[in-house]
N, C-alpha and C positions, 0 to 999 in steps of 0.2 A: 504493500500500500504506500509506503514511504517513497519508493522509486517512482510509482505512478504519479503521486502528487508532485514530485520534483520535475517529472517530464511535463506535466500540465503547467506548472509554474514557470519553468524555464522557457517554454516556447509560446507563452501567452495564449494557450488554447482557451483560457477563460474569456479572453477578449473575443475570440471567435464565437464562443458560446453566447456571450451577451449580444453580439451582432446578429447572430442567426435568430435568437429569440426576438430581438427588436424587429427584424425584417418580417418574421411570421406574425408578430403581434400587430404591427402597423398595417399589414395587408389584410388581416382577418378582422381586427377591431380597432380601426384607426382613431376613433374618438376617445376610447379609454386609454389608448397608448399615449396620445398627445396630452391628455389630462394628467397622466402620471409624470411625463417629462417636465411639464410646466407646473407641477404641484407646488403651491406655496407652503413653505415650511415655517417661515417667520415673516410676519407682516410688520412694517415699520422697523426693519432691522438696520443695524449700522452698516452692513454690507449687503450687496445684492443688486437686482435689476431695478432701475429707477422707473417707476410707473407714475404717470401724470393723472391727477384727479381734478380737473378744472384748473383752479388757480394754485393748487398745492400738488406736491409730489412726495411719494414715499418710496423707500427701498424695500423690495421684497426678496427674501432669500428663497429661491426656487430650487428644486432638485437639480435642474439643468445647471444653474449657476454653481451649486455646491460641488457637483462632479467636475464640470469643465474648468471652472475658474479657481476653485480652492483645492480639491483633492488631486487634480491632475498636476498640481505643482510638485507633488511627491514623485510622479513619473519623470517629469522634466529634470528634477534634481538628480535622479539616478542617471539619466542620460548625461547631464552636465558633469557628474562625477567621473564617468568614463572619459569624456573629453578632457577634463582637467588632468587626470592621470596621464593620458597620452601626450599632453603638451608639456607638463611641468617636470615629471620625473625623469631622472637621467636615462633610464631605459625605456622611456615612453615611445610609443609607436608613431607619434606625430613629430618626433624630433629627428633632425639630421637628414642626410641625403637619402636614406632608405625610404623616407616618407614622401619624397618629391613626386615620383611617378603616380602613386595612388592619389595624392593630393591634386595633381593636375588632372587626373582622370575624374576625380570628384567634381572639379570645376566643369568639366565637360558634361558630367551627369546632372548638372544643374542648368547649364546653358542650353543643352540639347532639348530638354523638356519645355523650357520657357519658349525657345524659338519655335518648336512644333506647335505648342498651344496657341501662341499669339499669331503665328502664320495661318493656322487653320481658322482661328476666330476671325481674322481679317478677311480671309478668302470667303468665308460663309456670311460675312457682313454682320457678325454679332459681337464685334470687339467692344462696343460701348456697353453692352449688357453683361458680358462675361470676362472682360479684360482684367478685372480685379482678382480673378482666380489664377493668375499666371504662376503663383508660387506653389499651388497644390501639387502638381506633378513633379516638383523637385524633391519630394520626400522619399526616404528609403526606410522601411521598417527593419530595424536591426535584428530582432528576434526571428522573424519569419525568413529573412534573407539568410541568416545563419543556418537555420534548419534546412532550407532548400539547398543552400550551398554545400552542406555536408552530404546531402543525398546525392548530389551530382559529382562533387569532387572527392568526397571522403574527408575524414577529419585531419589527415596529415598532408593534404595537398597545399602548396604555397599560395594557391589562389584563395584559400579560406582566410589567411591573414590579410591578403590584399583586399578582399571583400569587406572584412570587418573594419579595416583601417578606412576604407572608402565610406562605409556606413557611418562610422563615428564622425568623420570629417563632414559628412553630409548633415548629420544631426547638428553639428556646430553651426554650419551655414544656415540650417533651418531655424535654429534659435535666434540667430542674428536677424533673419528675414522677419520673423514674427515680431521681434522687438522694434524694428525700424519701420516696417511697412504696414503693420497691422495693429496700431494702437487700439485699445478698447474704448477710448473716449477722447475727450479733448485733452491734449497733452499738457501736463503741468510739471515740467522737468525738475523744478525745485524740490519736489517730493523725493526725487531720487537721492538727494543728499542725505535723507534719513536712512535710506537703504545702505548707502556707502558708510555712513556713521555707525550703523548697527554691525556691519561686517568688520570694520576697523576696531570698534570697541570690544567685540567678543574675541577677536584675535589677540588684542593687547592684554585684556584682563584674564582670559581663560587659557591662553597659550603662551604668549611671550612673557608676561609678568611672572607666573610661577617658575618658568625656566630661569629667568633672570635671578629670582630670589634663591634658587637652588644652586647657583654657580659655586663650584668647589665642594659641594656636599654629595657624598656618594649615595646617601639614602633618599635624596630628592623628596623631602617631606611635602613641600608645597605642590609640586606636580602630582605626587601620589594622592594628596588630599583632594585636589581639583578633579582628578580622574575618578576617584572612588566615590566621593561624596556628591559632587556636582554632576559628574557624568556628562550626558549630552544636553542637559537642560539649558545651559547658557546659549547653546547654538539653536535650540528649539525656540527660545524666546527671541533671539536675534532673527531667526527665520520668520517668525510671526510679524515682527516689526518690518522686515524687508518686504514681505508679501503685501502688507497694508500700504507701504510706501509705493509699491508698483501699482496697486489698485487705485490709489489717489492720484498717481502720476499720469494715469490714462494709458499706461502700457498694460499688456495682457498680464493679469496677476498670476497666471499659471507659471510664468517665468520668474516669479518673485523670490524664489529661494536661490537662484543662481549666484548672486553676489556672496552668499554665505559659504558656499562649497569650498572656495579656496582657503577660508579661515579655519576649517576643521582639520585637526592634526591627522597626518597621513604618514605611513611608513614610506621610507625611501626605496620603494620597489613597486614596479608595475607588473602584476601577474597577467594582465590582459583580460578582456571582456569574457565573461562566462567561465573564467578560470576556476578550477576546483580548489586550487591552493588558497584563494582568497577567503575560503571558509575558516581557515585557521589563522588568518591575520587578525591581530588584536588592536590595531590602531583604531582610533575612534571613527574615522570616516568609513572604513570597511565594516566595522561593527554596526554602525547605523544603517549602512546599505543593506546588510543581511537581515537586520531587524525589520526593515521596511519591505523586504522582498515579497512576502505573502500579502501584506496589506496593499501593496501596489498592484499586484495581480488582481485583487478584488476590485480595486479602483478601476483597472482596465476593463474588467467585466462590466462594471457600472457604466463606464464610458461608452462601451459598445452598445449597451442597452439604451442609453439616452440619446445617442447620436446616429445609430445605424438604422433607425426605424423609418425607412423610406418606402413609400408605396411604389410598386413597379411601374405604375403609370407615370411616375416622375422622370423616367428615362427620356432624355432629350439631348439636344446639342451639347450642353456642358458635360454630360456623361462621356460623350465621344472625345471631347477636347481633353479632359483629364486622362482618360484611359489611353488615348493615342499619344499624348504627351509623355506618359510613362513607358508604354511598351515600344514606342518608336524612338522617342527623344533620349531616353536613358541609355539603351544599348548603343545608339549612334554616337551620342556625346562621349560616353566612356571609351568606346573603341577608338574614335578619332583622336581624342585628347591623350588617351593612354599610348596610342601608337606614336603620336608626336613626341611625347615625353621620352618614350623608350628608344626610338630610332633617331629622330631629328635632334633632340637635345642630348641624346646618348646617355640617358640616365638608367636605361635598362629596366628589366623586370626581375622579380625575385627568382633565385635559382630554382629551376624545375618548372617554371611557368612560361608558357609560350604565348605568342600574339593571338593565336586562335582561341585562347581562353578568355580574351577580353570581351568579345561579344556575349559569351555565356555569362560572365560576371555582370555585364550590363543588363541582361535579361533578368538575372536574379535580383539585382538592385532595383528593378522596376516594380517590385512589390512595395507600394507606398503605404497602404492600409492605415496604421495607427495615426502617424503624423499627418498623412494626407487628409484623413477624416477630420483631424483637429483643425488644420489650416482651412479646410472647406467651411467649417463651422464659424470661423472668424472672418473669412474673406467675404462671405455674402450674408446678408440678413436672412432670417428664417423665411422660407418660401420655396417656390418651385425651382429657382436657379440653384439655391443651396442644396436642395434635395437631389437634383440631377447631378451636381458635382460630387456629392457624397456617394452616389451610385457608381461613379467612375472610380473613386477611391476603393470601394468595396470590390468592384470587378477586377481591380489590379491584382488580387490574389490569384487570378487566372494566369498571371505571368509565371507562376511556378511551373505550370505545365509547359509553357513556351520555353522556359529555361531548361527543363529536363530534355525536351526535344532538341534544343540547340546544343546541349551537351552531347547528345548522341550523334548529331550531324558533325560536330567538331571532333568527334572521337576522343573525348576527354577520358584520360586514364585515371580511374578512381584510386585514391591512396588512403588506406586505413579504414 
């Protein structure tokens, strides 16, 4: 039973379960489904959706806001943790020359889908209505890409490391796009000073100061007291402050925990995403990540439930734009930019990986799903265009079959 749960948690099958349930519910009983999604949990709340009532307005905390804006902050914090490790640690996968080819391929994996999406929208004459969704097909779902990549290449193929590096960098780019291009309201940047202050204060008081006071003392009493007595709570409080600052700043609050991640103590070693060794790491950042693993999977299930409930009648032009942006733009961009980096710039590919593997990696990376669904929910207001775009994100799971077929055509040799 333990192994089954680990498999379910590791590969976000709870998210698929929530999405499938939402699809069935929305098509069989749409009224009750939408009543649940927009269920008011707290009227006249300090946070939530602003609802106008004549001359007055109140904030209502709905189930949709709770999941998308508050609880999904935990998911993006875990994604940011992987990006932070890859960038800052001495053995991080986004450091040095070895990361350049995957990083350039990642750029292609974002430029390609944007170009295909916008070109098709312009050709079809729907750019004005759908242009705001250009970022939806730039997403790559790390967990599902990893699963499909292992099915095609095997656990020990160098393309797996290349794919994960690409997916992590893609997540970093996606977080930046969300913060810059999709604010949740009128931007009030001064509030971000509160987020920065929370991150700096918790690092100084809970990390730097105890170490400073322990200089020259082998027993490290202050650091030990901070770790054992206070534990993660200073960072939890700082995270709440940072989230509220993002909310008031008009940036999407689901990104509100990102400034706190670099302040949390971390061992000077990067085991890599999904690494089994991280279970036994006792630094605070890894401890917090593993404590959040099951809650985040439940959050993803709830996310699928409140976001994937789209009626099949909603399939329209935005569905095709998102889907074709992913299944055409991703492989094309990753292949062209990866080839340019490896051959023209002479940066090369990982040992054991061939150029014919690049289109296959591109097809695997075309699984947008989680982040694509999220971007669709913020790119368009609730309505038929948003529903159609979400359908494209859901259909991107079909890229798994395309990737498996591409692997056979390319005669990929599975390793491990």
